[in-house]
BAPASE-277035 format. One line per field, with one value per atom (N, C-alpha, C): residue number from 1; residue in one letter; atom name; x, y, z. Coordinates in pm, 1 decimal. Layout:
% BAPASE-277035
seq: [NUM,...]
type: [A,...]
atom: [CA,...]
east: [X,...]
north: [Y,...]
up: [Z,...]
% end
This chain:
% BAPASE-277035
seq: [1,1,1,2,2,2,3,3,3,4,4,4,5,5,5,6,6,6,7,7,7,8,8,8,9,9,9,10,10,10,11,11,11,12,12,12,13,13,13,14,14,14,15,15,15,16,16,16,17,17,17,18,18,18,19,19,19,20,20,20,21,21,21,22,22,22,23,23,23,24,24,24,25,25,25,26,26,26,27,27,27,28,28,28,29,29,29,30,30,30,31,31,31,32,32,32,33,33,33,34,34,34,35,35,35,36,36,36,37,37,37,38,38,38,39,39,39,40,40,40,41,41,41,42,42,42,43,43,43,44,44,44,45,45,45,46,46,46,47,47,47,48,48,48,49,49,49,50,50,50,51,51,51,52,52,52,53,53,53,54,54,54,55,55,55,56,56,56,57,57,57,58,58,58,59,59,59,60,60,60,61,61,61,62,62,62,63,63,63,64,64,64,65,65,65,66,66,66,67,67,67,68,68,68,69,69,69,70,70,70,71,71,71,72,72,72,73,73,73,74,74,74,75,75,75,76,76,76,77,77,77,78,78,78,79,79,79,80,80,80,81,81,81,82,82,82,83,83,83,84,84,84]
type: [M,M,M,I,I,I,T,T,T,A,A,A,T,T,T,R,R,R,A,A,A,A,A,A,I,I,I,R,R,R,L,L,L,C,C,C,P,P,P,G,G,G,A,A,A,S,S,S,K,K,K,P,P,P,T,T,T,Q,Q,Q,L,L,L,A,A,A,A,A,A,L,L,L,A,A,A,D,D,D,F,F,F,A,A,A,F,F,F,N,N,N,C,C,C,G,G,G,S,S,S,G,G,G,N,N,N,L,L,L,E,E,E,L,L,L,S,S,S,T,T,T,L,L,L,R,R,R,R,R,R,K,K,K,V,V,V,N,N,N,Q,Q,Q,G,G,G,D,D,D,I,I,I,E,E,E,S,S,S,A,A,A,A,A,A,N,N,N,E,E,E,F,F,F,G,G,G,R,R,R,W,W,W,V,V,V,N,N,N,A,A,A,R,R,R,G,G,G,V,V,V,K,K,K,L,L,L,P,P,P,G,G,G,L,L,L,V,V,V,R,R,R,R,R,R,R,R,R,N,N,N,S,S,S,E,E,E,K,K,K,Q,Q,Q,L,L,L,F,F,F,L,L,L,S,S,S]
atom: [N,CA,C,N,CA,C,N,CA,C,N,CA,C,N,CA,C,N,CA,C,N,CA,C,N,CA,C,N,CA,C,N,CA,C,N,CA,C,N,CA,C,N,CA,C,N,CA,C,N,CA,C,N,CA,C,N,CA,C,N,CA,C,N,CA,C,N,CA,C,N,CA,C,N,CA,C,N,CA,C,N,CA,C,N,CA,C,N,CA,C,N,CA,C,N,CA,C,N,CA,C,N,CA,C,N,CA,C,N,CA,C,N,CA,C,N,CA,C,N,CA,C,N,CA,C,N,CA,C,N,CA,C,N,CA,C,N,CA,C,N,CA,C,N,CA,C,N,CA,C,N,CA,C,N,CA,C,N,CA,C,N,CA,C,N,CA,C,N,CA,C,N,CA,C,N,CA,C,N,CA,C,N,CA,C,N,CA,C,N,CA,C,N,CA,C,N,CA,C,N,CA,C,N,CA,C,N,CA,C,N,CA,C,N,CA,C,N,CA,C,N,CA,C,N,CA,C,N,CA,C,N,CA,C,N,CA,C,N,CA,C,N,CA,C,N,CA,C,N,CA,C,N,CA,C,N,CA,C,N,CA,C,N,CA,C,N,CA,C,N,CA,C,N,CA,C,N,CA,C,N,CA,C,N,CA,C,N,CA,C,N,CA,C]
east: [14233.4,14370.2,14315.0,14138.5,14144.1,14088.7,13960.7,13871.9,13981.6,14141.0,14191.1,14295.5,14327.3,14377.8,14257.3,14147.0,13967.8,14037.2,14001.8,13990.0,14117.6,14243.4,14438.6,14430.6,14313.1,14306.4,14211.7,14102.1,14041.6,14018.4,14118.3,14116.3,14246.6,14293.5,14501.4,14520.2,14417.4,14522.7,14626.0,14678.1,14796.3,14864.4,14886.3,14976.7,14991.5,15130.5,15174.1,15301.7,15274.4,15386.3,15357.8,15304.3,15303.7,15309.7,15453.1,15461.5,15429.8,15374.3,15310.3,15177.0,15114.8,14940.3,14990.1,15120.7,15075.7,15080.1,15161.7,15173.5,15086.4,15098.6,14897.7,14838.5,14817.8,14704.3,14741.0,14892.2,14888.6,14836.1,14857.2,14820.6,14631.4,14580.0,14461.3,14438.4,14483.4,14357.1,14467.4,14535.2,14551.2,14486.9,14415.9,14458.7,14319.7,14277.3,14088.1,14094.3,14007.1,13992.0,13976.8,13852.2,13799.6,13910.6,13960.9,14117.7,14214.0,14221.1,14267.0,14249.3,14130.0,14013.4,13993.2,14016.5,14071.7,14184.3,14315.5,14419.8,14519.7,14565.6,14639.1,14670.8,14772.8,14869.9,14825.7,14701.7,14529.0,14633.2,14590.8,14588.8,14696.1,14838.8,14904.2,14967.9,14960.7,15023.1,14912.0,14788.5,14723.3,14786.6,14823.6,14856.9,14948.1,15056.3,15191.4,15274.8,15322.5,15414.8,15409.5,15508.5,15548.3,15593.0,15677.9,15846.0,15748.3,15663.2,15624.7,15499.2,15409.1,15360.0,15398.8,15550.0,15591.4,15620.3,15671.2,15638.4,15526.9,15422.5,15337.8,15264.0,15366.5,15281.3,15365.7,15418.8,15522.0,15403.8,15328.5,15159.5,15144.4,15101.6,15000.9,15126.6,15216.0,15220.4,15088.1,15028.3,14984.9,14840.2,14798.7,14741.1,14625.8,14551.1,14503.1,14664.6,14691.4,14756.1,14898.6,14933.3,15050.2,15138.0,15235.9,15316.5,15400.8,15325.6,15393.6,15547.8,15599.0,15758.0,15779.9,15634.3,15536.9,15494.8,15391.2,15346.0,15458.3,15559.6,15700.8,15721.8,15783.4,15753.6,15785.6,15578.4,15505.3,15532.1,15497.6,15427.4,15600.4,15699.3,15910.3,15820.9,15864.2,15839.1,15777.9,15629.2,15560.9,15634.9,15675.5,15799.9,15837.3,15919.9,16066.3,15957.3,15870.0,15812.5,15760.0,15679.1,15670.1,15718.0,15833.5,15918.9,16067.6,16030.1,16117.5,16099.1]
north: [17689.5,17757.7,17796.6,17709.0,17644.4,17778.7,17888.1,18005.0,18132.9,18051.7,18201.2,18193.9,18028.4,18079.4,18066.3,18140.3,18208.2,18282.6,18328.0,18496.0,18552.4,18615.5,18559.2,18553.2,18454.7,18449.9,18532.2,18555.3,18636.6,18788.8,18782.6,19008.3,19032.3,18939.7,18941.0,18894.8,18962.4,18929.1,18945.2,19065.0,19114.9,19026.2,18957.9,18861.4,18748.5,18760.5,18664.0,18540.7,18556.4,18420.0,18371.3,18217.6,18139.3,18115.4,18185.9,18208.0,18381.4,18473.6,18576.1,18547.2,18424.9,18369.9,18315.9,18281.4,18231.7,18254.6,18422.9,18496.4,18522.7,18585.1,18648.8,18602.9,18442.8,18301.7,18313.3,18371.5,18259.1,18427.7,18533.7,18665.5,18685.9,18665.9,18599.3,18593.7,18472.3,18330.7,18345.1,18411.1,18488.9,18614.7,18670.0,18904.5,18914.0,18745.1,18744.1,18831.7,18738.6,18794.4,18974.6,18963.9,19130.8,19217.6,19214.7,19280.5,19327.6,19178.5,19199.8,19244.5,19273.2,19332.1,19499.8,19552.4,19654.2,19738.3,19608.5,19693.9,19780.8,19880.8,19882.6,19828.6,19661.2,19573.1,19557.7,19522.2,19445.7,19561.2,19711.3,19806.8,19774.4,19736.7,19761.3,19665.6,19500.0,19451.8,19447.7,19427.9,19471.3,19562.2,19708.6,19773.5,19776.2,19624.1,19641.8,19697.6,19677.9,19759.9,19655.4,19621.8,19459.2,19514.7,19594.7,19627.0,19687.5,19777.3,19861.1,19816.0,19671.8,19589.3,19529.5,19515.9,19400.8,19468.8,19620.3,19639.9,19698.9,19631.6,19645.2,19574.4,19464.0,19336.2,19364.5,19487.0,19513.3,19629.9,19647.2,19716.8,19640.8,19512.7,19419.9,19336.7,19442.0,19353.9,19382.6,19464.6,19490.1,19435.5,19372.6,19340.3,19447.6,19492.2,19632.9,19747.4,19724.8,19867.6,19814.0,19686.8,19693.2,19577.6,19607.1,19564.9,19425.5,19314.2,19168.9,19146.0,19070.6,19098.2,18886.0,18875.2,18724.3,18761.8,18878.9,18913.0,18976.8,18993.5,19068.2,18971.7,18872.5,18762.8,18638.0,18688.0,18606.1,18737.1,18832.9,18934.1,18935.7,18927.5,18906.4,18784.5,18668.5,18552.2,18586.1,18614.4,18646.7,18768.1,18818.5,18908.2,18838.6,18760.9,18715.2,18558.0,18532.3,18416.0,18523.5,18632.1,18722.6,18789.8,18784.0,18890.9,18711.1,18671.8,18508.5,18444.4]
up: [8680.2,8590.1,8447.0,8464.4,8282.3,8266.5,8325.6,8320.8,8364.2,8429.2,8386.6,8232.6,8314.3,8013.5,8033.6,8023.3,7853.4,7940.2,8000.7,8074.1,7980.2,8022.7,7967.6,7755.4,7665.8,7582.4,7499.5,7574.0,7540.9,7591.9,7650.5,7711.6,7630.6,7614.9,7534.7,7415.7,7352.9,7161.6,7143.0,7264.8,7218.7,7273.7,7284.3,7369.8,7223.5,7250.4,7077.5,7139.8,7217.4,7243.0,7346.0,7388.8,7510.3,7685.9,7639.7,7784.5,7825.0,7733.5,7774.4,7826.9,7750.2,7777.2,7881.5,7936.4,8091.3,8216.8,8146.3,8207.1,8287.0,8167.8,8233.0,8334.2,8266.9,8331.1,8385.5,8456.4,8615.6,8749.2,8632.9,8669.4,8708.9,8634.9,8662.5,8785.8,8706.4,8790.0,9011.7,9005.7,9127.8,9155.0,9120.5,9097.0,9001.6,8966.2,8945.5,8742.2,8672.3,8562.6,8523.7,8642.7,8696.5,8672.5,8691.8,8726.8,8599.0,8542.4,8509.4,8314.2,8371.4,8209.9,8245.6,8389.6,8379.7,8403.0,8376.0,8424.2,8338.4,8314.2,8260.8,8147.7,8237.3,8197.9,8104.8,8094.2,7949.4,7854.2,7896.9,7714.2,7675.4,7804.4,7757.3,7620.5,7724.5,7587.4,7441.5,7487.7,7356.4,7297.1,7324.6,7211.1,7225.7,7172.3,7171.4,7283.5,7357.7,7400.8,7550.2,7487.8,7596.3,7717.4,7706.2,7801.2,7935.1,7863.1,7951.9,8020.8,7970.6,8004.4,8076.2,8124.1,8149.4,8283.7,8299.7,8402.4,8454.1,8453.8,8485.6,8619.1,8580.9,8703.4,8815.0,8853.7,8950.0,9023.0,8978.8,9023.8,9159.7,9076.2,9189.3,9292.2,9410.4,9454.7,9669.6,9654.6,9823.3,9829.6,9926.0,9970.1,10115.9,10123.6,10156.3,10205.9,10092.2,10112.9,10200.8,10181.1,10257.2,10113.7,10136.6,10002.5,10082.1,9962.3,10117.9,10000.1,10065.4,9955.4,9853.6,9952.6,9889.5,9773.8,9713.2,9630.7,9493.4,9570.8,9474.9,9409.9,9421.9,9439.8,9322.8,9321.8,9200.9,9141.7,9188.1,9033.8,8915.0,8986.4,8946.2,8876.6,8864.3,8879.1,8707.7,8717.4,8658.5,8526.0,8544.2,8481.1,8353.4,8428.2,8370.9,8313.7,8318.1,8220.0,8107.7,8144.1,8057.5,7904.4,7957.9,7920.1,7815.9,7888.4,7798.9,7652.9]
% end
């Protein structure tokens, strides 16, 4: 988790709250820092478009093309943390 947290801090300087960094670190831990780096989520965070960035979490709910209920719950939790 330390590596994911460092990646979130490095990749998302636009995240201004600790809760935003925590959500982004969790995302990086689960989806990979490479995916965070290439994501629209990161771009929107760094542009300061927090509401649109929060909506990006919901796009990461598929595994091999199948929507998984567990990923829906996880991304929803990350979104709520990000917005808190």
